[in-house]
C-alpha positions as CSV (number, residue, x, y, z in Angstrom):
1,M,121.8,-78.1,-1.7
2,Q,120.4,-76.7,1.6
3,I,124.0,-77.2,3.5
4,F,126.2,-75.7,1.4
5,P,125.5,-72.0,1.7
6,R,125.3,-72.6,5.2
7,I,128.8,-73.5,5.1
8,V,129.7,-70.7,2.8
9,A,128.0,-68.4,5.2
10,T,129.9,-69.8,8.4
11,A,133.2,-69.2,6.4
12,K,132.5,-65.8,5.6
13,T,132.0,-65.3,9.5
14,V,134.9,-66.7,10.1
15,L,137.1,-64.8,7.6
16,R,135.7,-61.6,8.9
17,R,136.8,-62.3,12.4
18,L,140.5,-63.2,11.4
19,G,140.4,-60.2,9.2
20,L,141.0,-61.9,5.9
21,L,137.6,-61.6,4.4
22,P,138.6,-58.3,2.2
23,L,141.4,-60.3,0.5
24,V,139.2,-63.3,0.0
25,G,136.7,-60.8,-1.2
26,R,139.2,-59.0,-3.6
27,L,140.5,-62.7,-5.1
28,L,136.8,-63.7,-5.9
29,A,136.4,-60.7,-7.4
30,R,139.0,-61.2,-9.7
31,L,137.9,-64.5,-10.2
32,L,134.4,-63.2,-11.2
33,A,135.8,-60.7,-13.2
34,L,137.9,-63.3,-15.4
35,G,134.7,-65.3,-15.9
36,D,133.2,-62.0,-17.7
37,R,135.9,-62.1,-20.1
38,V,137.3,-66.0,-20.7
39,P,134.5,-68.3,-21.5
40,A,136.4,-71.0,-20.3
41,A,135.9,-69.3,-16.6
42,K,132.4,-68.6,-16.8
43,P,131.1,-72.0,-15.2
44,L,133.5,-71.2,-12.1
45,A,132.1,-67.4,-12.0
46,H,128.5,-69.1,-12.0
47,F,129.3,-71.1,-9.5
48,I,130.9,-68.6,-7.0
49,R,128.3,-66.3,-7.8
50,H,125.7,-68.9,-7.1
51,A,127.2,-69.9,-3.8
52,Q,127.5,-66.1,-2.6
53,E,123.9,-65.5,-3.3
54,Q,122.5,-68.4,-1.5
55,A,124.6,-67.5,1.4
56,S,123.7,-64.1,1.5
57,F,119.9,-64.9,2.1
58,V,120.5,-68.5,3.9
59,G,119.6,-66.7,7.3
60,V,117.8,-63.5,6.0
61,T,114.1,-63.6,7.4
62,D,113.3,-60.0,6.2
63,V,114.4,-59.5,3.1
64,H,112.8,-56.2,2.5
65,D,113.6,-54.5,5.5
66,L,114.6,-50.6,5.3
67,P,115.2,-48.2,7.9
68,P,112.8,-45.5,9.2
69,I,114.2,-42.8,7.1
70,H,113.0,-44.9,4.0
71,H,109.5,-44.8,5.1
72,Y,109.4,-41.5,6.0
73,W,110.6,-40.4,2.5
74,S,108.4,-43.1,1.0
75,N,105.2,-42.0,3.0
76,T,105.9,-38.4,2.2
77,Y,106.7,-38.4,-1.5
78,L,106.4,-41.9,-3.1
79,L,103.0,-42.7,-1.4
80,P,100.8,-39.5,-3.1
81,K,102.4,-40.7,-6.8
82,V,101.3,-44.5,-6.6
83,R,98.1,-43.6,-5.1
84,Q,96.9,-42.1,-8.4
85,F,97.4,-45.6,-9.8
86,G,94.8,-47.2,-7.2
87,F,97.8,-48.9,-4.8
88,A,99.5,-47.5,-1.5
89,S,102.0,-50.5,-1.2
90,P,103.8,-53.0,-3.1
91,D,101.6,-55.7,-1.8
92,E,98.4,-54.0,-2.9
93,F,100.2,-53.3,-6.4
94,F,100.5,-57.1,-7.0
95,A,97.1,-58.0,-5.4
96,N,95.3,-55.4,-7.8
97,H,96.8,-56.7,-11.2
98,L,96.8,-60.5,-9.8
99,E,92.7,-60.0,-9.5
100,R,92.7,-58.1,-13.0
101,S,94.0,-61.5,-14.1
102,L,92.0,-63.7,-12.0
103,E,89.7,-66.2,-14.6
104,V,86.2,-66.9,-13.9
105,G,85.3,-70.7,-13.6
106,R,88.6,-72.4,-13.1
107,T,91.6,-72.0,-10.8
108,S,93.9,-69.3,-11.7
109,R,97.6,-69.7,-12.1
110,F,100.2,-67.3,-11.1
111,L,104.1,-67.4,-10.7
112,S,106.2,-65.3,-8.5
113,I,110.2,-65.1,-9.4
114,A,112.8,-65.3,-6.6
115,A,110.1,-65.4,-4.3
116,G,112.7,-66.1,-1.3
117,N,110.6,-66.5,1.9
118,C,107.3,-66.0,0.0
119,D,106.3,-63.1,2.7
120,T,105.2,-60.8,-0.2
121,E,103.3,-63.9,-2.0
122,I,101.5,-64.8,1.5
123,R,100.5,-61.4,2.0
124,V,99.1,-60.8,-1.4
125,A,97.5,-64.3,-1.1
126,E,95.6,-63.1,2.1
127,V,94.5,-59.6,0.2
128,L,93.2,-61.9,-2.4
129,R,91.4,-64.2,0.0
130,S,90.1,-61.0,1.9
131,R,88.4,-59.8,-1.5
132,G,86.5,-62.9,-1.9
133,H,88.9,-65.3,-4.2
134,E,89.9,-68.8,-3.3
135,R,90.2,-70.3,-6.6
136,F,94.4,-69.3,-7.6
137,V,97.7,-70.6,-6.8
138,I,100.9,-68.4,-6.5
139,E,103.8,-70.7,-7.3
140,C,106.8,-69.6,-5.6
141,L,110.4,-70.0,-7.4
142,D,113.5,-69.5,-5.9
143,L,116.7,-71.3,-5.9
144,N,117.2,-71.0,-2.1
145,A,116.0,-74.2,-0.5
146,A,116.3,-72.8,3.2
147,M,114.2,-69.6,2.4
148,L,111.4,-71.4,0.5
149,G,111.2,-73.7,3.3
150,R,110.3,-70.7,5.5
151,G,107.9,-69.7,3.3
152,R,106.3,-73.1,3.4
153,D,106.2,-73.2,6.8
154,A,104.9,-69.7,7.0
155,A,101.8,-70.5,4.4
156,L,101.0,-73.6,6.7
157,R,100.7,-71.7,9.5
158,R,98.4,-69.1,8.4
159,G,95.9,-71.7,6.2
160,L,97.3,-70.7,2.8
161,S,98.6,-74.2,1.6
162,A,95.9,-74.4,-1.0
163,Q,96.7,-71.1,-2.4
164,L,100.7,-71.2,-2.4
165,A,102.9,-73.9,-4.0
166,W,107.0,-73.9,-4.1
167,V,109.4,-74.5,-6.9
168,E,113.3,-74.5,-6.2
169,A,115.0,-73.9,-9.7
170,D,117.7,-71.4,-11.0
171,F,115.7,-68.6,-12.3
172,N,118.3,-67.9,-14.6
173,A,117.5,-71.2,-16.5
174,W,113.9,-71.8,-15.8
175,R,111.5,-72.7,-18.4
176,P,107.9,-72.6,-17.9
177,Q,105.8,-75.9,-17.1
178,G,102.4,-74.4,-19.1
179,R,100.4,-71.2,-19.3
180,Y,100.2,-68.6,-16.3
181,D,97.7,-66.0,-15.5
182,A,100.2,-63.4,-14.5
183,I,103.7,-63.7,-13.1
184,I,105.2,-61.4,-10.7
185,A,108.8,-60.3,-9.8
186,N,109.0,-58.3,-6.7
187,Q,112.8,-56.8,-6.4
188,A,114.1,-59.9,-8.2
189,L,114.9,-59.1,-11.8
190,H,118.0,-57.2,-10.4
191,H,119.5,-60.5,-9.3
192,V,118.9,-62.0,-12.8
193,A,122.1,-62.8,-15.0
194,G,120.2,-64.5,-18.1
195,L,117.2,-61.7,-18.2
196,E,117.1,-62.8,-22.2
197,H,116.2,-66.3,-21.6
198,L,114.1,-65.2,-18.4
199,F,112.0,-62.8,-20.2
200,D,111.4,-65.1,-23.3
201,A,110.2,-67.5,-21.0
202,V,108.0,-65.2,-19.1
203,A,106.8,-64.0,-22.8
204,Q,106.1,-67.7,-23.6
205,A,103.9,-68.5,-20.4
206,I,101.6,-65.2,-20.5
207,A,101.2,-65.4,-24.3
208,G,97.9,-63.7,-24.8
209,H,96.3,-61.6,-22.3
210,G,98.6,-62.6,-19.2
211,R,100.4,-59.8,-17.3
212,F,104.2,-59.6,-15.8
213,V,103.9,-57.4,-12.8
214,I,107.3,-55.9,-11.9
215,S,108.3,-54.1,-9.0
216,D,112.3,-53.5,-9.0
217,M,115.5,-51.4,-9.5
218,I,116.6,-50.5,-13.1
219,G,119.4,-48.1,-12.3
220,R,123.2,-48.9,-13.4
221,N,124.4,-52.2,-12.9
222,G,125.6,-53.0,-9.6
223,H,123.5,-50.4,-8.1
224,L,126.6,-47.9,-9.0
225,R,125.8,-44.4,-9.7
226,W,125.8,-43.1,-13.3
227,P,128.4,-40.2,-13.6
228,E,125.9,-37.2,-13.6
229,A,123.9,-38.6,-10.2
230,L,127.5,-39.5,-8.5
231,A,128.4,-35.8,-8.9
232,I,125.1,-34.8,-7.2
233,V,125.2,-37.4,-4.3
234,Q,129.2,-36.3,-3.8
235,E,127.7,-32.7,-3.7
236,F,125.1,-33.3,-0.8
237,W,127.7,-36.1,1.2
238,R,129.9,-33.1,1.4
239,E,127.2,-31.7,3.9
240,L,126.7,-34.7,6.2
241,P,128.3,-34.6,9.8
242,H,130.9,-37.2,10.4
243,S,127.9,-39.5,12.3
244,H,126.0,-39.9,9.1
245,R,129.0,-41.3,6.9
246,Y,129.1,-44.9,8.4
247,N,128.0,-47.7,6.1
248,H,126.0,-50.2,8.1
249,Q,126.1,-53.0,5.4
250,L,130.0,-52.8,4.9
251,R,130.7,-51.8,8.5
252,R,132.7,-48.9,7.5
253,R,132.9,-45.2,7.5
254,E,133.2,-43.3,4.4
255,P,134.5,-39.7,4.6
256,A,134.0,-39.5,0.8
257,F,131.4,-41.5,-0.6
258,L,132.4,-44.8,-2.3
259,D,130.5,-45.8,-5.2
260,W,130.5,-49.6,-4.5
261,D,129.7,-52.1,-6.9
262,S,127.3,-54.5,-5.3
263,S,127.8,-57.0,-8.0
264,V,131.1,-58.2,-7.1
265,S,130.1,-60.9,-5.2
266,G,126.8,-62.8,-5.8
267,Y,123.9,-61.5,-8.4
268,E,123.1,-58.3,-6.5
269,G,122.1,-55.5,-9.4
270,I,124.3,-57.8,-11.8
271,R,122.1,-56.6,-15.0
272,A,119.9,-54.0,-13.7
273,Q,120.2,-51.2,-16.5
274,D,119.5,-54.0,-18.6
275,I,116.0,-54.7,-17.3
276,L,114.1,-51.7,-18.8
277,P,115.6,-51.6,-22.2
278,L,115.1,-55.7,-22.6
279,L,111.2,-55.4,-21.2
280,I,110.7,-52.4,-24.0
281,E,112.0,-54.7,-26.6
282,R,110.1,-57.9,-25.6
283,F,106.8,-56.3,-23.9
284,Q,103.8,-53.7,-24.1
285,F,103.8,-51.5,-21.1
286,E,100.3,-51.3,-19.5
287,V,101.7,-49.5,-16.5
288,F,104.6,-47.5,-15.9
289,V,105.7,-45.6,-12.7
290,P,109.5,-44.6,-12.3
291,F,110.8,-43.0,-9.5
292,A,113.9,-41.9,-7.4
293,N,117.7,-41.6,-8.4
294,V,120.2,-39.8,-5.9
295,I,118.0,-40.1,-3.4
296,D,118.8,-44.1,-2.9
297,P,122.2,-44.0,-0.8
298,F,120.4,-41.7,1.6
299,I,117.4,-43.9,2.5
300,G,119.2,-47.2,1.9
301,R,120.4,-50.0,4.3
302,A,123.9,-48.7,3.9
303,F,123.5,-44.9,5.1
304,G,119.8,-44.5,5.9
305,P,120.1,-46.1,9.7
306,N,122.4,-42.6,9.9
307,F,119.2,-40.8,9.7
308,D,116.6,-40.2,12.0
309,P,113.2,-38.7,10.6
310,A,112.1,-37.3,14.0
311,I,115.0,-34.9,14.1
312,P,114.5,-31.7,11.9
313,W,118.1,-31.4,10.1
314,D,117.9,-35.3,9.0
315,R,114.2,-34.7,7.7
316,E,115.1,-31.3,5.8
317,F,118.2,-32.9,4.4
318,I,116.3,-35.6,2.9
319,D,113.5,-33.3,1.9
320,R,116.5,-31.5,-0.3
321,V,117.7,-34.2,-1.6
322,H,114.6,-35.5,-2.6
323,A,113.6,-32.1,-4.5
324,R,116.7,-32.1,-6.3
325,D,116.4,-35.6,-7.3
326,E,112.6,-34.6,-8.8
327,Q,113.9,-31.4,-10.4
328,E,116.6,-33.7,-12.4
329,L,114.5,-36.4,-13.2
330,L,111.5,-34.4,-14.5
331,A,114.2,-32.6,-16.7
332,G,115.6,-35.6,-18.0
333,R,119.0,-35.1,-16.9
334,L,118.8,-38.0,-14.5
335,K,116.9,-41.4,-15.4
336,P,115.1,-43.4,-12.8
337,T,116.4,-46.2,-10.8
338,H,113.3,-47.8,-9.3
339,V,109.8,-48.9,-11.2
340,F,106.6,-50.3,-10.9
341,A,105.4,-51.5,-14.2
342,V,103.0,-54.1,-15.7
343,V,103.5,-55.6,-19.4
344,Q,102.0,-57.6,-21.7
345,T,102.6,-59.7,-25.0
346,Q,99.9,-57.8,-26.6
347,P,99.1,-54.1,-26.5
348,P,96.7,-53.2,-23.7
349,D,93.6,-51.9,-23.9
350,A,94.6,-49.0,-21.8
351,R,98.3,-47.2,-21.0
352,Q,98.6,-45.7,-17.5
353,Y,102.0,-44.0,-17.1
354,L,103.2,-41.5,-14.5
355,E,102.6,-37.9,-16.0
356,G,106.3,-36.7,-17.7
357,F,107.5,-40.2,-18.0
358,R,107.9,-42.9,-21.1
359,P,109.6,-46.2,-20.8
360,E,111.8,-45.5,-23.8
361,K,112.7,-42.0,-22.7
362,S,113.8,-43.5,-19.1
363,V,116.5,-45.6,-20.4
364,R,120.1,-44.5,-19.8
365,P,122.4,-45.0,-22.4
366,P,125.4,-47.1,-21.2
367,I,128.9,-45.7,-21.2
368,H,131.2,-47.6,-23.8
């Protein structure tokens, strides 16, 4: 299994150099679209997505690397929001709620879905140990053996082999082996096609007072913009100088903003818009902190590297986009595309929601 993703990744490199990657990409996209419509083609479509997903991450050592302008925005605007809920980073968010889920007198059992290189899990384990906790195990679940191998090596180097375990499995078909005190998903759910199956499995695994702790993307499928958000992005796009319109992910310049569907290959954003409705349907919210929408393209990996937080015009532009984003979100004209959330199968003792937002009011109805 480990050699096949490397073959696919090498093939993509060769096709790119020959100038054939766009053609092959269009052919694969047609096959995937056929799989969505024709039941008999679904196994082939799943195989292609599975291979693309593994190949995309086989050599990636930092899956959460973001450009400096993203850190400017998050430190300036997101950090004050999340500090109201007792954390200043995703690592601290996960550590706080795993700590709340620790059971006295026995080893607590946690699971991380789509853990990848296990970098977040390693840091969370270190936070828990720094707070005096030793009796816990975080099981890192992922379908990519190469990434799990990097996680295993890193955990051994940092003396965490007693607190981490590794499970190579497809989270689209995962079934829990016993009960967990908490399950975490860090930017993982928007890669899951079988959300109903996974959420039912999670509910079974945390039944009672276990927690499902989530940091994820909940916008439109494929990370596309809904029409009302796209109109605002295009409005700001017209202000950008030529130098700021280069897409670093797709390696192309975009005079006009192209609303790219990231789910055409692999599982990126495959069912992002279904995450929040399905969570509402199956769980009770303990914590709900949603944020952001039209700011995303300008601070993400594609166009974010074009902005320098040390340059006044760049900062001022991001400030204005954020202000418009907040105005539209609070008015309900836009729906959030990101969330920190903690859910349970039973009603929690107390609920913590970001002021002005509720889970049910944050769902954007799909276009039929």
